[in-house]
C-alpha positions in Angstrom: -2.2 -25.4 -4.9 0.1 -25.5 -7.7 3.6 -26.3 -7.1 4.9 -24.6 -10.0 6.2 -21.0 -10.1 4.5 -18.2 -11.7 6.5 -15.3 -13.2 5.9 -12.7 -15.9 8.4 -10.9 -17.8 9.7 -7.9 -16.0 10.3 -6.1 -19.4 7.0 -6.4 -20.8 5.7 -3.0 -19.4 4.9 0.1 -21.4 7.7 2.6 -21.9 7.5 6.2 -20.5 10.9 7.6 -20.4 12.2 10.7 -18.8 15.0 11.7 -16.6 14.8 10.0 -13.0 14.8 13.1 -11.1 12.0 14.4 -13.0 10.0 11.1 -12.7 10.6 10.9 -9.1 9.3 14.7 -8.8 6.3 13.7 -10.7 5.4 11.1 -8.1 4.3 13.4 -5.3 0.7 13.0 -4.2 -1.8 10.7 -5.6 -3.2 9.6 -9.0 -6.8 10.5 -8.2 -6.0 14.0 -7.0 -4.8 16.7 -9.3 -2.2 19.0 -7.9 -4.5 21.8 -7.3 -6.4 19.5 -5.1 -3.5 18.4 -2.9 -4.0 21.1 -0.3 -7.4 20.4 0.6 -7.1 16.7 0.4 -4.2 16.8 2.8 -6.2 19.0 4.9 -9.1 16.6 5.2 -6.8 13.6 5.9 -5.4 15.8 8.7 -8.5 16.6 10.2 -9.5 12.8 10.2 -6.2 11.7 11.7 -3.1 13.5 11.8 -4.3 16.6 13.6 -5.9 14.6 16.2 -4.2 14.1 19.6 -2.3 10.8 19.6 -4.7 8.9 22.1 -7.6 10.1 20.1 -6.3 8.6 16.7 -7.8 5.6 15.2 -6.2 4.6 11.8 -9.7 3.0 10.9 -10.7 6.6 10.8 -8.0 7.4 8.5 -8.8 4.3 6.3 -12.6 5.6 6.2 -11.1 9.1 5.1 -9.5 7.5 2.3 -12.3 5.4 1.3 -14.6 8.5 1.2 -11.9 10.2 -1.1 -11.9 7.4 -3.3 -15.4 6.7 -3.5 -16.2 10.4 -4.6 -13.5 10.2 -6.9 -14.8 6.9 -8.5 -18.3 8.6 -9.3 -16.4 10.6 -12.1 -13.3 8.4 -12.8 -12.7 9.9 -16.1 -11.1 12.9 -14.2 -9.0 13.5 -11.0 -10.2 15.4 -7.9 -9.8 19.2 -8.5 -9.4 22.3 -6.4 -13.2 23.1 -7.2 -14.0 19.7 -5.5 -13.3 21.1 -2.0 -16.7 23.0 -2.2 -18.8 19.7 -1.9 -16.3 18.7 1.1 -16.9 22.1 2.7 -20.8 21.7 2.5 -20.5 18.1 4.0 -17.9 18.6 6.6 -17.4 22.4 7.4 -19.7 22.9 10.0 -18.9 19.5 11.7 -15.3 20.7 11.9 -16.1 23.6 13.5 -18.2 22.2 16.4 -15.8 19.3 16.8 -13.8 18.8 19.9 -10.5 19.2 19.2 -11.7 21.9 16.7 -11.3 21.5 12.9 -11.2 17.7 13.6 -13.4 15.1 12.3 -14.5 11.9 14.1 -15.8 8.8 12.8 -19.3 9.7 13.3 -18.4 12.8 11.4 -17.1 11.1 8.4 -19.9 8.7 8.1 -22.5 11.4 8.4 -20.6 13.8 6.0 -20.1 11.0 3.4 -24.0 10.4 3.6 -24.3 14.1 2.5 -22.1 13.9 -0.3 -22.8 10.3 -1.6 -26.3 9.2 -0.2 -27.5 7.5 3.1 -26.1 4.2 1.7 -22.6 5.3 2.4 -22.9 5.3 6.4 -24.7 1.9 6.2 -21.9 0.2 3.8 -18.7 1.8 4.5 -17.9 -0.6 7.3 -19.3 -3.7 5.0 -16.0 -5.7 3.7 -18.3 -7.2 0.9 -19.1 -3.8 -0.5 -15.7 -2.5 -0.5 -13.1 -3.0 -3.0 -9.8 -1.1 -4.5 -10.4 1.3 -1.6 -14.0 2.3 -2.7 -17.3 1.6 -0.9 -20.2 0.5 -3.1 -23.9 0.7 -2.7 -24.5 -2.7 -4.1 -22.6 -5.8 -5.0 -23.3 -5.2 -8.6 -21.8 -1.7 -8.5 -18.6 -3.2 -7.0 -18.5 -6.0 -9.6 -19.1 -3.5 -12.6 -16.2 -1.1 -11.5 -13.0 -1.3 -13.4 -9.9 -0.4 -11.5 -8.0 0.3 -14.7 -9.8 3.7 -14.9 -7.2 4.9 -12.1 -4.3 3.5 -14.4 -5.3 6.0 -16.8 -4.3 8.8 -14.4 -1.1 7.1 -13.2 2.4 7.8 -14.0 3.3 4.4 -14.9 6.7 3.6 -16.3 8.7 0.4 -17.2 9.4 -2.2 -14.7 12.8 -1.7 -13.2 14.2 -4.8 -11.4 17.7 -4.7 -9.7 20.5 -5.1 -12.4 23.3 -4.9 -10.0 24.9 -8.0 -8.8 23.2 -9.4 -5.5 26.3 -8.6 -3.4 26.0 -4.9 -4.6 22.4 -4.7 -3.6 21.1 -3.3 -0.3 19.2 -6.0 1.6 16.6 -5.4 4.2 15.1 -8.6 6.1 12.4 -6.9 8.4 10.9 -8.5 11.3 8.7 -11.6 10.9 5.0 -10.5 12.0 2.8 -13.6 13.5 -0.2 -14.4 11.7 -2.9 -16.5 13.8 -4.2 -18.0 10.3 -1.7 -18.5 7.8 -4.5 -19.6 5.1 -6.4 -16.2 6.1 -3.2 -14.3 5.4 -2.7 -16.0 1.8 -6.2 -15.4 0.8 -5.8 -11.8 1.7 -2.7 -11.3 -0.3 -4.1 -13.4 -3.3 -7.0 -10.8 -3.7 -5.5 -7.6 -4.7 -9.1 -5.6 -4.3 -8.7 -6.1 -0.7 -5.3 -4.6 -0.2 -6.4 -1.2 0.8 -8.0 -2.5 3.9 -4.6 -3.1 5.3 -3.9 0.5 4.8 -1.7 2.4 7.5 -0.6 5.9 8.6 2.4 5.2 6.5 0.7 4.2 3.4 -1.3 1.7 1.4 -1.5 -0.2 -1.9 -4.3 0.0 -4.4 -4.8 -2.5 -7.3 -4.9 -1.0 -10.7 -6.4 -3.8 -12.7 -8.9 -6.5 -12.7 -8.0 -10.0 -11.9 -5.8 -11.7 -9.5 -2.2 -11.2 -7.8 0.2 -12.4 -10.7 0.7 -9.3 -13.2 -1.3 -7.2 -11.1 -0.1 -3.3 -10.6 -0.3 -1.6 -7.5 -0.3 2.2 -6.8 1.6 2.6 -3.4 0.7 5.9 -1.7 3.3 6.7 1.1 3.3 9.3 3.7 6.9 10.4 4.5 5.4 12.6 7.7 8.6 14.6 8.6 6.5 15.9 11.4 3.0 14.7 13.3 0.6 17.0 11.6 2.9 17.5 8.3 1.9 14.5 6.1 3.9 14.6 2.9 2.3 12.1 0.1 4.2 10.5 -2.4 3.6 7.4 -4.7 5.2 4.6 -6.3 4.2 1.7 -8.6 5.1 -1.9 -8.3 4.0 -5.1 -10.5 3.6 -8.6 -8.8 6.1 -10.5 -11.2 6.1 -13.7 -9.3 3.9 -15.7 -7.0 5.1 -19.1 -5.4 3.3 -21.7 -3.6 3.9 -24.6 -1.6 6.0 -27.3 -3.5 9.8 -27.9 -4.4 10.2 -25.0 -6.5 9.2 -22.5 -3.5 11.5 -24.5 -1.2 14.5 -23.9 -3.7 13.5 -20.4 -4.0 13.7 -19.8 -0.4 17.0 -21.6 -0.1 18.2 -19.1 -2.7 16.8 -15.9 -0.9 18.4 -17.1 2.5 21.9 -17.7 0.6 21.9 -14.1 -0.7 20.7 -12.6 2.4 23.3 -14.6 4.4 26.1 -13.5 1.9 24.7 -9.8 2.4 24.7 -9.9 6.1 26.2 -13.0 7.8 25.1 -12.1 11.2 21.5 -11.0 10.5 18.2 -12.9 10.5 17.4 -15.1 7.4 14.0 -14.8 5.6 13.0 -18.2 6.0 14.4 -19.8 9.2 16.1 -23.4 8.6 13.5 -25.2 10.7 10.6 -23.4 9.0 8.5 -24.2 5.8 7.6 -21.7 3.3 4.0 -21.4 2.2 3.7 -18.5 0.0 6.0 -16.0 -1.9 5.3 -12.6 -3.6 7.6 -10.7 -5.6 6.7 -7.1 -6.2 9.1 -5.3 -8.9 9.4 -1.6 -9.0 8.7 0.7 -11.9 10.5 3.8 -13.0 10.0 6.8 -10.5 9.7 4.4 -7.2 11.2 5.9 -4.3 13.6 2.9 -3.9 14.7 2.8 -7.6 15.4 -0.6 -9.1 14.1 -3.0 -6.4 12.1 -6.1 -5.6 9.9 -6.5 -2.5 9.4 -10.1 -1.3 6.3 -11.1 0.9 7.0 -14.5 2.3 4.5 -16.5 4.6 6.1 -19.3 6.5 5.3 -21.8 9.3 7.6 -23.2 12.1 7.1 -25.0 15.3 5.7 -21.9 17.1 3.3 -20.6 14.5 3.0 -18.8 11.0 4.6 -15.6 10.0 4.6 -13.1 7.2 7.6 -10.9 6.7 9.0 -8.5 3.9 12.5 -9.0 2.3 13.6 -6.1 0.1 16.5 -5.5 -2.1 17.6 -2.7 -4.3 20.3 -1.4 -6.5 22.6 1.4 -5.2 20.4 4.6 -5.0 21.0 7.6 -7.3 21.8 10.6 -5.1 18.2 12.2 -5.0 16.6 8.9 -3.8 19.5 8.3 -1.4 18.8 11.7 0.1 15.1 11.1 0.4 15.9 7.5 1.8 18.4 9.1 4.4 15.7 11.7 5.5 12.4 9.9 5.7 12.4 6.7 3.5 14.4 4.4 5.8 12.2 5.1 8.9 9.2 5.1 6.9 10.1 1.4 5.3 11.0 0.1 8.8 7.6 1.1 10.2 5.4 0.0 7.1 7.2 -3.3 7.0 7.7 -3.6 10.7 6.1 -5.7 13.5 3.7 -3.0 14.8 1.8 -1.4 16.1 -0.9 -1.8 13.7 -1.2 1.6 13.1 2.0 1.8 11.3 2.6 -1.8 10.2 0.7 -3.2 7.1 1.6 -6.6 8.2 0.3 -6.5 11.6 -3.0 -5.2 10.0 -2.9 -8.3 7.5 -2.4 -10.5 10.5 -5.5 -9.0 12.2 -7.6 -9.1 9.1 -6.5 -12.7 8.5 -7.8 -13.7 12.1 -11.2 -11.9 11.8 
């Protein structure tokens, strides 16, 4: 691995300017679904996961439902899913929902069988094949997977300028989330370095989808987040981040970790440090927000490190003081959602716990 830090200019994104409140409001839903489709899309996701009794939920079914939606969109990527597209889903899933128990829900077999009706028999055969999935889409062949251009989704995105924090470090909010053990650090780093795989780590709280071809540095992700104020009331919003830094083992990564530890200690003297003094950093990934992100001007830092007890991954976030409309959203649902998504588990809620399991597979 290279010992030199890699970084991109955080000022290089295209500019799309509008008032912050308006841009934040435009971030509801998903880039692949038009506003008129959000009702039936949410109902479909409810039937696959959120409306099921807690002891019958499997987050793999939610990932499969998202895969089905995204694969259907990818057949006609020049447009977003529309209200009229509900008819195809009704033909494939309507009767299955009526005969299901609990009624109006969909189990895994229902999703696979209905997906085969909509897309072809290949869907049920390949939806669970990691080699035939990329960017949250199932493909019939490897050739189809390699030919797909994820930038087609970028054309529907509300992508504004990059917005790194500008306030002094001491004035930013800092959060060091719990470290999650990873059985295979090389596997975890390989996963993080392959943006096309990131939707496989999606949880009930959200998922990342890469919007460009290529590797991690400079990659832009759409984050679909579920605020979920009530068990059967998912409310989806989105934000965008770009990977503006990748640091690999060597002196530069060690200096970076020392600087991060110092900033966190200054903000929270009694709290945990991102990389413990007896640990060795293995990888650092910096994700910088774009305009309209639910945390405003922010950076999220994914850090993989190892100590005498094993290897770990954690997130360290910092952001400028939030404007009133973002502060309200954060207080109502964002704080809890962030803590679950970047926390230590359970896997249904924690992206990092999911990455840990995938790295051990």
